[in-house]
Backbone as JSON Lines, residues from 0, in Angstrom:
{"i":0,"aa":"M","n":[-24.81,53.17,-18.09],"ca":[-23.4,53.29,-17.9],"c":[-23.02,52.94,-16.46]}
{"i":1,"aa":"F","n":[-23.8,53.47,-15.51],"ca":[-23.54,53.19,-14.09],"c":[-23.66,51.69,-13.82]}
{"i":2,"aa":"L","n":[-24.66,51.05,-14.36],"ca":[-24.89,49.63,-14.15],"c":[-23.76,48.79,-14.75]}
{"i":3,"aa":"K","n":[-23.25,49.2,-15.92],"ca":[-22.18,48.46,-16.57],"c":[-20.89,48.5,-15.74]}
{"i":4,"aa":"S","n":[-20.53,49.64,-15.15],"ca":[-19.32,49.73,-14.34],"c":[-19.45,48.92,-13.06]}
{"i":5,"aa":"E","n":[-20.63,48.87,-12.47],"ca":[-20.87,48.06,-11.28],"c":[-20.73,46.57,-11.59]}
{"i":6,"aa":"I","n":[-21.24,46.2,-12.76],"ca":[-21.12,44.79,-13.18],"c":[-19.66,44.42,-13.38]}
{"i":7,"aa":"L","n":[-18.84,45.3,-13.97],"ca":[-17.41,45.03,-14.16],"c":[-16.69,44.91,-12.82]}
{"i":8,"aa":"K","n":[-17.04,45.78,-11.85],"ca":[-16.45,45.7,-10.51],"c":[-16.8,44.37,-9.86]}
{"i":9,"aa":"L","n":[-18.05,43.98,-9.97],"ca":[-18.51,42.73,-9.39],"c":[-17.78,41.53,-10.02]}
{"i":10,"aa":"K","n":[-17.56,41.57,-11.34],"ca":[-16.84,40.49,-12.02],"c":[-15.4,40.4,-11.52]}
{"i":11,"aa":"R","n":[-14.73,41.56,-11.32],"ca":[-13.36,41.57,-10.81],"c":[-13.3,41.01,-9.38]}
{"i":12,"aa":"I","n":[-14.26,41.36,-8.56],"ca":[-14.31,40.85,-7.19],"c":[-14.5,39.34,-7.19]}
{"i":13,"aa":"L","n":[-15.43,38.85,-8.02],"ca":[-15.67,37.4,-8.1],"c":[-14.43,36.66,-8.61]}
{"i":14,"aa":"K","n":[-13.73,37.25,-9.58],"ca":[-12.52,36.64,-10.11],"c":[-11.45,36.56,-9.02]}
{"i":15,"aa":"T","n":[-11.31,37.61,-8.21],"ca":[-10.34,37.62,-7.11],"c":[-10.7,36.56,-6.07]}
{"i":16,"aa":"I","n":[-11.97,36.47,-5.73],"ca":[-12.43,35.47,-4.76],"c":[-12.14,34.06,-5.28]}
{"i":17,"aa":"R","n":[-12.44,33.82,-6.57],"ca":[-12.21,32.52,-7.18],"c":[-10.72,32.17,-7.14]}
{"i":18,"aa":"L","n":[-9.84,33.13,-7.45],"ca":[-8.41,32.88,-7.41],"c":[-7.93,32.59,-5.99]}
{"i":19,"aa":"N","n":[-8.49,33.28,-5.0],"ca":[-8.12,33.01,-3.61],"c":[-8.51,31.6,-3.2]}
{"i":20,"aa":"I","n":[-9.69,31.17,-3.59],"ca":[-10.15,29.83,-3.25],"c":[-9.27,28.79,-3.92]}
{"i":21,"aa":"I","n":[-8.96,28.98,-5.21],"ca":[-8.12,28.03,-5.93],"c":[-6.73,27.97,-5.3]}
{"i":22,"aa":"S","n":[-6.16,29.11,-4.95],"ca":[-4.82,29.09,-4.35],"c":[-4.84,28.41,-2.99]}
{"i":23,"aa":"K","n":[-5.88,28.62,-2.21],"ca":[-5.98,27.97,-0.9],"c":[-6.12,26.46,-1.06]}
{"i":24,"aa":"V","n":[-6.92,26.03,-2.02],"ca":[-7.08,24.59,-2.26],"c":[-5.75,23.99,-2.71]}
{"i":25,"aa":"C","n":[-5.02,24.69,-3.56],"ca":[-3.7,24.19,-4.01],"c":[-2.73,24.08,-2.84]}
{"i":26,"aa":"I","n":[-2.72,25.07,-1.96],"ca":[-1.83,25.05,-0.8],"c":[-2.18,23.87,0.1]}
{"i":27,"aa":"I","n":[-3.45,23.65,0.35],"ca":[-3.89,22.53,1.19],"c":[-3.48,21.2,0.55]}
{"i":28,"aa":"F","n":[-3.66,21.07,-0.77],"ca":[-3.29,19.85,-1.47],"c":[-1.79,19.6,-1.38]}
{"i":29,"aa":"I","n":[-0.98,20.62,-1.58],"ca":[0.48,20.47,-1.52],"c":[0.91,20.1,-0.11]}
{"i":30,"aa":"A","n":[0.32,20.73,0.9],"ca":[0.67,20.42,2.29],"c":[0.3,18.98,2.64]}
{"i":31,"aa":"A","n":[-0.88,18.54,2.22],"ca":[-1.31,17.17,2.49],"c":[-0.38,16.17,1.8]}
{"i":32,"aa":"F","n":[0.0,16.45,0.58],"ca":[0.92,15.56,-0.15],"c":[2.27,15.48,0.56]}
{"i":33,"aa":"A","n":[2.76,16.63,1.01],"ca":[4.06,16.65,1.71],"c":[4.0,15.85,3.0]}
{"i":34,"aa":"I","n":[2.93,15.97,3.74],"ca":[2.78,15.25,5.01],"c":[2.69,13.74,4.75]}
{"i":35,"aa":"L","n":[1.91,13.35,3.75],"ca":[1.72,11.93,3.48],"c":[2.95,11.28,2.86]}
{"i":36,"aa":"S","n":[3.8,12.05,2.21],"ca":[4.98,11.45,1.57],"c":[6.15,11.32,2.53]}
{"i":37,"aa":"C","n":[6.07,11.86,3.72],"ca":[7.17,11.75,4.69],"c":[7.23,10.33,5.25]}
{"i":38,"aa":"T","n":[8.43,9.85,5.47],"ca":[8.61,8.51,6.03],"c":[8.9,8.57,7.53]}
{"i":39,"aa":"G","n":[8.95,9.76,8.08],"ca":[9.22,9.89,9.51],"c":[10.63,9.48,9.84]}
{"i":40,"aa":"N","n":[10.78,8.63,10.83],"ca":[12.09,8.2,11.29],"c":[12.59,6.94,10.61]}
{"i":41,"aa":"K","n":[11.81,6.39,9.7],"ca":[12.17,5.13,9.04],"c":[13.32,5.36,8.05]}
{"i":42,"aa":"V","n":[14.38,4.58,8.23],"ca":[15.55,4.66,7.36],"c":[15.55,3.5,6.36]}
{"i":43,"aa":"Y","n":[15.07,2.34,6.8],"ca":[15.11,1.14,5.96],"c":[13.94,0.25,6.35]}
{"i":44,"aa":"D","n":[13.27,-0.33,5.35],"ca":[12.14,-1.23,5.6],"c":[11.98,-2.15,4.39]}
{"i":45,"aa":"K","n":[12.5,-3.37,4.49],"ca":[12.42,-4.33,3.39],"c":[12.05,-5.71,3.92]}
{"i":46,"aa":"Y","n":[11.37,-6.47,3.06],"ca":[11.01,-7.85,3.38],"c":[11.64,-8.79,2.36]}
{"i":47,"aa":"A","n":[11.99,-9.99,2.82],"ca":[12.48,-11.05,1.94],"c":[11.51,-12.22,2.05]}
{"i":48,"aa":"H","n":[11.23,-12.83,0.93],"ca":[10.29,-13.97,0.9],"c":[11.02,-15.26,1.28]}
{"i":49,"aa":"T","n":[10.29,-16.12,1.95],"ca":[10.78,-17.47,2.22],"c":[9.79,-18.43,1.57]}
{"i":50,"aa":"P","n":[10.22,-19.62,1.2],"ca":[9.25,-20.57,0.64],"c":[8.22,-20.95,1.7]}
{"i":51,"aa":"V","n":[6.95,-20.7,1.44],"ca":[5.9,-21.02,2.42],"c":[5.87,-22.52,2.71]}
{"i":52,"aa":"S","n":[6.3,-23.32,1.74],"ca":[6.33,-24.77,1.96],"c":[7.38,-25.16,2.99]}
{"i":53,"aa":"G","n":[8.38,-24.3,3.21],"ca":[9.36,-24.61,4.23],"c":[10.63,-23.77,4.13]}
{"i":54,"aa":"W","n":[10.94,-23.06,5.2],"ca":[12.17,-22.28,5.29],"c":[13.22,-23.18,5.94]}
{"i":55,"aa":"E","n":[14.26,-23.5,5.2],"ca":[15.28,-24.42,5.69],"c":[16.22,-23.71,6.66]}
{"i":56,"aa":"K","n":[16.72,-24.48,7.6],"ca":[17.6,-23.95,8.65],"c":[18.86,-23.3,8.09]}
{"i":57,"aa":"N","n":[19.39,-23.84,7.01],"ca":[20.62,-23.29,6.45],"c":[20.38,-22.17,5.44]}
{"i":58,"aa":"D","n":[19.11,-21.78,5.21],"ca":[18.79,-20.65,4.33],"c":[18.83,-19.36,5.14]}
{"i":59,"aa":"T","n":[19.88,-18.57,4.94],"ca":[20.05,-17.31,5.65],"c":[19.54,-16.18,4.78]}
{"i":60,"aa":"L","n":[18.67,-15.35,5.34],"ca":[18.17,-14.17,4.63],"c":[19.14,-13.02,4.88]}
{"i":61,"aa":"K","n":[19.41,-12.23,3.82],"ca":[20.37,-11.14,3.95],"c":[19.72,-9.82,3.54]}
{"i":62,"aa":"F","n":[20.06,-8.78,4.28],"ca":[19.62,-7.42,3.99],"c":[20.86,-6.53,4.02]}
{"i":63,"aa":"N","n":[21.01,-5.67,3.02],"ca":[22.13,-4.74,2.96],"c":[21.6,-3.32,3.01]}
{"i":64,"aa":"I","n":[21.96,-2.62,4.07],"ca":[21.5,-1.24,4.26],"c":[22.6,-0.31,3.77]}
{"i":65,"aa":"P","n":[22.25,0.61,2.87],"ca":[23.26,1.54,2.33],"c":[23.76,2.5,3.41]}
{"i":66,"aa":"P","n":[24.82,3.24,3.12],"ca":[25.41,4.14,4.12],"c":[24.39,5.09,4.76]}
{"i":67,"aa":"I","n":[24.53,5.24,6.07],"ca":[23.64,6.08,6.88],"c":[24.0,7.55,6.69]}
{"i":68,"aa":"A","n":[22.99,8.42,6.67],"ca":[23.2,9.84,6.39],"c":[23.74,10.63,7.58]}
{"i":69,"aa":"E","n":[23.42,10.18,8.81],"ca":[23.86,10.97,9.97],"c":[24.14,10.09,11.17]}
{"i":70,"aa":"R","n":[25.03,10.6,12.03],"ca":[25.36,9.89,13.27],"c":[24.18,10.04,14.22]}
{"i":71,"aa":"K","n":[23.61,8.91,14.64],"ca":[22.45,8.9,15.53],"c":[22.32,7.53,16.18]}
{"i":72,"aa":"L","n":[21.4,7.46,17.13],"ca":[21.0,6.19,17.71],"c":[19.88,5.63,16.85]}
{"i":73,"aa":"Y","n":[20.02,4.37,16.44],"ca":[19.05,3.71,15.58],"c":[18.49,2.47,16.28]}
{"i":74,"aa":"S","n":[17.22,2.18,16.02],"ca":[16.62,0.96,16.55],"c":[16.29,0.04,15.39]}
{"i":75,"aa":"S","n":[16.54,-1.25,15.6],"ca":[16.23,-2.23,14.57],"c":[15.03,-3.07,15.02]}
{"i":76,"aa":"E","n":[14.28,-3.52,14.03],"ca":[13.04,-4.25,14.28],"c":[12.88,-5.33,13.23]}
{"i":77,"aa":"L","n":[12.31,-6.45,13.63],"ca":[12.07,-7.57,12.72],"c":[10.58,-7.64,12.42]}
{"i":78,"aa":"G","n":[10.26,-7.82,11.15],"ca":[8.89,-8.07,10.72],"c":[8.75,-9.52,10.31]}
{"i":79,"aa":"L","n":[7.62,-10.11,10.62],"ca":[7.4,-11.54,10.35],"c":[5.99,-11.73,9.84]}
{"i":80,"aa":"R","n":[5.84,-12.51,8.78],"ca":[4.51,-12.87,8.27],"c":[4.42,-14.38,8.18]}
{"i":81,"aa":"I","n":[3.38,-14.94,8.8],"ca":[3.16,-16.39,8.75],"c":[1.71,-16.66,8.37]}
{"i":82,"aa":"N","n":[1.46,-17.91,7.98],"ca":[0.07,-18.32,7.75],"c":[-0.28,-19.45,8.71]}
{"i":83,"aa":"G","n":[-1.44,-20.02,8.55],"ca":[-1.93,-21.07,9.45],"c":[-1.15,-22.36,9.41]}
{"i":84,"aa":"D","n":[-0.25,-22.53,8.45],"ca":[0.55,-23.75,8.35],"c":[1.72,-23.77,9.34]}
{"i":85,"aa":"Y","n":[2.02,-22.63,9.96],"ca":[3.14,-22.61,10.9],"c":[2.75,-23.42,12.14]}
{"i":86,"aa":"P","n":[3.52,-24.45,12.5],"ca":[3.07,-25.42,13.51],"c":[3.39,-25.1,14.97]}
{"i":87,"aa":"F","n":[4.09,-23.99,15.26],"ca":[4.55,-23.76,16.62],"c":[3.96,-22.49,17.23]}
{"i":88,"aa":"M","n":[4.08,-22.38,18.54],"ca":[3.59,-21.2,19.27],"c":[4.61,-20.06,19.24]}
{"i":89,"aa":"G","n":[5.85,-20.37,18.9],"ca":[6.9,-19.36,18.89],"c":[7.92,-19.67,17.81]}
{"i":90,"aa":"L","n":[8.89,-18.77,17.7],"ca":[9.94,-18.91,16.7],"c":[11.2,-18.28,17.27]}
{"i":91,"aa":"T","n":[12.33,-18.97,17.14],"ca":[13.61,-18.43,17.58],"c":[14.45,-18.1,16.35]}
{"i":92,"aa":"L","n":[14.91,-16.86,16.31],"ca":[15.7,-16.38,15.18],"c":[17.05,-15.86,15.67]}
{"i":93,"aa":"I","n":[18.06,-16.02,14.84],"ca":[19.38,-15.45,15.1],"c":[19.55,-14.3,14.12]}
{"i":94,"aa":"I","n":[19.82,-13.11,14.66],"ca":[20.01,-11.92,13.83],"c":[21.44,-11.44,14.01]}
{"i":95,"aa":"E","n":[22.17,-11.4,12.92],"ca":[23.56,-10.96,12.94],"c":[23.64,-9.64,12.17]}
{"i":96,"aa":"Q","n":[24.03,-8.57,12.88],"ca":[24.14,-7.25,12.27],"c":[25.61,-6.84,12.24]}
{"i":97,"aa":"T","n":[26.15,-6.67,11.05],"ca":[27.55,-6.26,10.91],"c":[27.59,-4.83,10.38]}
{"i":98,"aa":"V","n":[28.31,-3.97,11.12],"ca":[28.46,-2.57,10.74],"c":[29.74,-2.43,9.92]}
{"i":99,"aa":"F","n":[29.63,-1.77,8.77],"ca":[30.8,-1.49,7.93],"c":[31.05,0.0,7.93]}
{"i":100,"aa":"P","n":[32.27,0.46,7.95],"ca":[33.51,-0.25,7.67],"c":[34.17,-0.88,8.89]}
{"i":101,"aa":"S","n":[33.63,-0.68,10.1],"ca":[34.31,-1.17,11.31],"c":[34.26,-2.69,11.46]}
{"i":102,"aa":"R","n":[33.33,-3.34,10.79],"ca":[33.11,-4.79,10.89],"c":[32.69,-5.23,12.29]}
{"i":103,"aa":"E","n":[32.2,-4.29,13.08],"ca":[31.65,-4.62,14.4],"c":[30.37,-5.43,14.2]}
{"i":104,"aa":"T","n":[30.27,-6.56,14.9],"ca":[29.13,-7.45,14.71],"c":[28.33,-7.58,16.0]}
{"i":105,"aa":"H","n":[27.0,-7.46,15.85],"ca":[26.06,-7.67,16.96],"c":[25.24,-8.9,16.62]}
{"i":106,"aa":"I","n":[25.24,-9.89,17.5],"ca":[24.44,-11.1,17.27],"c":[23.38,-11.16,18.36]}
{"i":107,"aa":"D","n":[22.12,-11.23,17.93],"ca":[21.0,-11.29,18.86],"c":[20.18,-12.55,18.59]}
{"i":108,"aa":"T","n":[19.7,-13.16,19.68],"ca":[18.76,-14.26,19.58],"c":[17.39,-13.69,19.91]}
{"i":109,"aa":"L","n":[16.47,-13.81,18.99],"ca":[15.14,-13.24,19.15],"c":[14.14,-14.37,19.32]}
{"i":110,"aa":"N","n":[13.5,-14.42,20.49],"ca":[12.45,-15.4,20.76],"c":[11.11,-14.74,20.51]}
{"i":111,"aa":"C","n":[10.46,-15.13,19.43],"ca":[9.21,-14.51,19.0],"c":[8.02,-15.32,19.52]}
{"i":112,"aa":"S","n":[7.24,-14.73,20.38],"ca":[6.02,-15.36,20.87],"c":[4.89,-15.03,19.89]}
{"i":113,"aa":"L","n":[4.36,-16.06,19.24],"ca":[3.37,-15.84,18.18],"c":[1.93,-16.01,18.65]}
{"i":114,"aa":"H","n":[1.73,-16.7,19.77],"ca":[0.37,-16.96,20.28],"c":[0.35,-16.75,21.78]}
{"i":115,"aa":"D","n":[-0.82,-16.39,22.3],"ca":[-0.94,-16.28,23.75],"c":[-1.2,-17.66,24.36]}
{"i":116,"aa":"T","n":[-1.41,-17.73,25.65],"ca":[-1.58,-19.02,26.32],"c":[-2.86,-19.75,25.9]}
{"i":117,"aa":"H","n":[-3.79,-19.03,25.29],"ca":[-5.05,-19.64,24.83],"c":[-4.98,-20.05,23.36]}
{"i":118,"aa":"G","n":[-3.83,-19.84,22.72],"ca":[-3.68,-20.22,21.32],"c":[-4.07,-19.13,20.34]}
{"i":119,"aa":"N","n":[-4.43,-17.95,20.82],"ca":[-4.81,-16.85,19.94],"c":[-3.56,-16.15,19.4]}
{"i":120,"aa":"S","n":[-3.63,-15.76,18.15],"ca":[-2.48,-15.11,17.52],"c":[-2.2,-13.74,18.15]}
{"i":121,"aa":"N","n":[-0.93,-13.45,18.39],"ca":[-0.51,-12.12,18.86],"c":[-0.35,-11.15,17.7]}
{"i":122,"aa":"G","n":[-0.44,-11.65,16.47],"ca":[-0.26,-10.81,15.29],"c":[-1.57,-10.26,14.78]}
{"i":123,"aa":"T","n":[-1.48,-9.52,13.69],"ca":[-2.67,-8.96,13.06],"c":[-2.85,-9.61,11.7]}
{"i":124,"aa":"G","n":[-4.09,-9.79,11.29],"ca":[-4.39,-10.36,9.99],"c":[-5.41,-11.47,10.08]}
{"i":125,"aa":"L","n":[-5.78,-12.02,8.91],"ca":[-6.77,-13.09,8.86],"c":[-6.16,-14.41,8.39]}
{"i":126,"aa":"S","n":[-5.7,-14.47,7.15],"ca":[-5.1,-15.71,6.67],"c":[-3.58,-15.68,6.82]}
{"i":127,"aa":"Y","n":[-3.01,-14.5,6.76],"ca":[-1.59,-14.28,7.06],"c":[-1.52,-13.34,8.24]}
{"i":128,"aa":"Y","n":[-0.59,-13.61,9.15],"ca":[-0.47,-12.81,10.36],"c":[0.84,-12.03,10.34]}
{"i":129,"aa":"Q","n":[0.74,-10.77,10.68],"ca":[1.89,-9.87,10.71],"c":[2.33,-9.64,12.15]}
{"i":130,"aa":"Y","n":[3.63,-9.76,12.4],"ca":[4.22,-9.53,13.72],"c":[5.39,-8.57,13.56]}
{"i":131,"aa":"N","n":[5.64,-7.76,14.58],"ca":[6.82,-6.9,14.63],"c":[7.48,-7.08,16.0]}
{"i":132,"aa":"F","n":[8.79,-7.29,15.97],"ca":[9.55,-7.51,17.2],"c":[10.77,-6.59,17.24]}
{"i":133,"aa":"P","n":[10.94,-5.85,18.34],"ca":[12.15,-5.02,18.46],"c":[13.38,-5.92,18.61]}
{"i":134,"aa":"I","n":[14.5,-5.48,18.03],"ca":[15.74,-6.25,18.13],"c":[16.71,-5.57,19.07]}
{"i":135,"aa":"T","n":[17.25,-4.41,18.66],"ca":[18.25,-3.74,19.48],"c":[18.36,-2.27,19.07]}
{"i":136,"aa":"N","n":[19.06,-1.5,19.89],"ca":[19.41,-0.12,19.57],"c":[20.92,-0.06,19.37]}
{"i":137,"aa":"M","n":[21.36,0.76,18.42],"ca":[22.8,0.9,18.21],"c":[23.12,2.29,17.68]}
{"i":138,"aa":"M","n":[24.27,2.78,18.09],"ca":[24.76,4.06,17.6],"c":[25.5,3.81,16.29]}
{"i":139,"aa":"L","n":[25.08,4.52,15.24],"ca":[25.74,4.39,13.94],"c":[26.3,5.75,13.54]}
{"i":140,"aa":"N","n":[27.44,5.72,12.88],"ca":[28.1,6.94,12.4],"c":[27.67,7.25,10.97]}
{"i":141,"aa":"K","n":[27.82,8.49,10.59],"ca":[27.55,8.9,9.21],"c":[28.45,8.06,8.3]}
{"i":142,"aa":"G","n":[27.86,7.47,7.26],"ca":[28.63,6.65,6.33],"c":[28.66,5.17,6.66]}
{"i":143,"aa":"D","n":[28.23,4.8,7.87],"ca":[28.17,3.37,8.22],"c":[27.09,2.68,7.38]}
{"i":144,"aa":"S","n":[27.35,1.45,7.02],"ca":[26.34,0.62,6.36],"c":[26.2,-0.67,7.16]}
{"i":145,"aa":"L","n":[25.14,-1.39,6.93],"ca":[24.87,-2.61,7.68],"c":[24.61,-3.78,6.75]}
{"i":146,"aa":"E","n":[25.07,-4.95,7.19],"ca":[24.7,-6.21,6.56],"c":[23.98,-7.01,7.63]}
{"i":147,"aa":"I","n":[22.76,-7.42,7.33],"ca":[21.92,-8.17,8.27],"c":[21.75,-9.59,7.74]}
{"i":148,"aa":"K","n":[21.98,-10.56,8.62],"ca":[21.75,-11.97,8.28],"c":[20.78,-12.53,9.3]}
{"i":149,"aa":"I","n":[19.74,-13.2,8.8],"ca":[18.71,-13.76,9.69],"c":[18.52,-15.23,9.32]}
{"i":150,"aa":"R","n":[18.54,-16.08,10.35],"ca":[18.27,-17.51,10.15],"c":[17.46,-18.01,11.35]}
{"i":151,"aa":"H","n":[16.76,-19.11,11.14],"ca":[15.99,-19.65,12.28],"c":[16.86,-20.62,13.08]}
{"i":152,"aa":"D","n":[16.51,-20.75,14.35],"ca":[17.25,-21.63,15.26],"c":[16.27,-22.58,15.95]}
{"i":153,"aa":"M","n":[15.47,-23.25,15.13],"ca":[14.5,-24.2,15.66],"c":[15.07,-25.61,15.46]}
{"i":154,"aa":"K","n":[14.57,-26.56,16.26],"ca":[15.05,-27.95,16.14],"c":[14.64,-28.56,14.81]}
{"i":155,"aa":"R","n":[13.5,-28.18,14.32],"ca":[13.02,-28.69,13.04],"c":[13.83,-28.04,11.91]}
{"i":156,"aa":"E","n":[14.31,-28.83,10.98],"ca":[15.15,-28.33,9.89],"c":[14.39,-27.44,8.92]}
{"i":157,"aa":"I","n":[13.15,-27.8,8.62],"ca":[12.35,-27.05,7.65],"c":[11.09,-26.55,8.35]}
{"i":158,"aa":"L","n":[10.87,-25.23,8.3],"ca":[9.7,-24.62,8.95],"c":[8.69,-24.19,7.88]}
{"i":159,"aa":"P","n":[7.52,-24.83,7.84],"ca":[6.49,-24.4,6.9],"c":[5.7,-23.2,7.48]}
{"i":160,"aa":"G","n":[5.08,-22.45,6.58],"ca":[4.14,-21.41,7.01],"c":[4.74,-20.02,7.21]}
{"i":161,"aa":"I","n":[6.05,-19.86,7.09],"ca":[6.65,-18.53,7.2],"c":[6.76,-17.98,5.78]}
{"i":162,"aa":"S","n":[6.11,-16.85,5.51],"ca":[6.13,-16.33,4.14],"c":[7.14,-15.21,3.94]}
{"i":163,"aa":"D","n":[7.32,-14.34,4.94],"ca":[8.21,-13.19,4.77],"c":[8.89,-12.85,6.09]}
{"i":164,"aa":"I","n":[10.14,-12.41,5.96],"ca":[10.89,-11.86,7.09],"c":[11.34,-10.47,6.66]}
{"i":165,"aa":"G","n":[11.14,-9.49,7.53],"ca":[11.52,-8.13,7.19],"c":[12.47,-7.54,8.22]}
{"i":166,"aa":"F","n":[13.17,-6.5,7.79],"ca":[14.08,-5.78,8.69],"c":[13.8,-4.3,8.53]}
{"i":167,"aa":"M","n":[13.61,-3.61,9.66],"ca":[13.37,-2.19,9.67],"c":[14.44,-1.51,10.54]}
{"i":168,"aa":"L","n":[14.86,-0.34,10.1],"ca":[15.81,0.48,10.87],"c":[15.19,1.87,11.0]}
{"i":169,"aa":"N","n":[15.08,2.33,12.24],"ca":[14.5,3.65,12.52],"c":[15.48,4.46,13.32]}
{"i":170,"aa":"K","n":[15.52,5.78,13.06],"ca":[16.38,6.64,13.86],"c":[15.59,7.24,15.0]}
{"i":171,"aa":"H","n":[16.26,7.37,16.16],"ca":[15.65,7.99,17.33],"c":[15.76,9.5,17.17]}
{"i":172,"aa":"E","n":[14.75,10.2,17.58],"ca":[14.77,11.68,17.52],"c":[15.16,12.25,18.85]}
């Protein structure tokens, strides 16, 4: 009888320990998932494809950012992906950012240096190279939305080797 009651106590203790371990593992899993699912300060991050055979000068890429949730200072950034067919050391882009409803427009000329003086890529990658270039900072109000237009300003009408152009908007903390 004494041995049977001790065995029952031991089983209850082991069951409690097992439940504590399971609950701790669940808490750790939920916390890790919450941390990994956060986007941080990123408000918008999209890419548009261009024909790798050639992005024409009159082909304007457009991005529409939905209304902003809060009044803050935001920074904009351009993402660029090219392959080995791109023939130049740099790229000049015109970025036109229009804020709605005010229709205030910011036009920036972005000179992208793609290679160093030795011809080595400043980007990351092997067959396609990724570049990120800061554009500007701007104060946006709650409810403001943006329309972004990007076009190249190179002497050559058709630029081969550019695969994607992206636009990112981040809020400053």
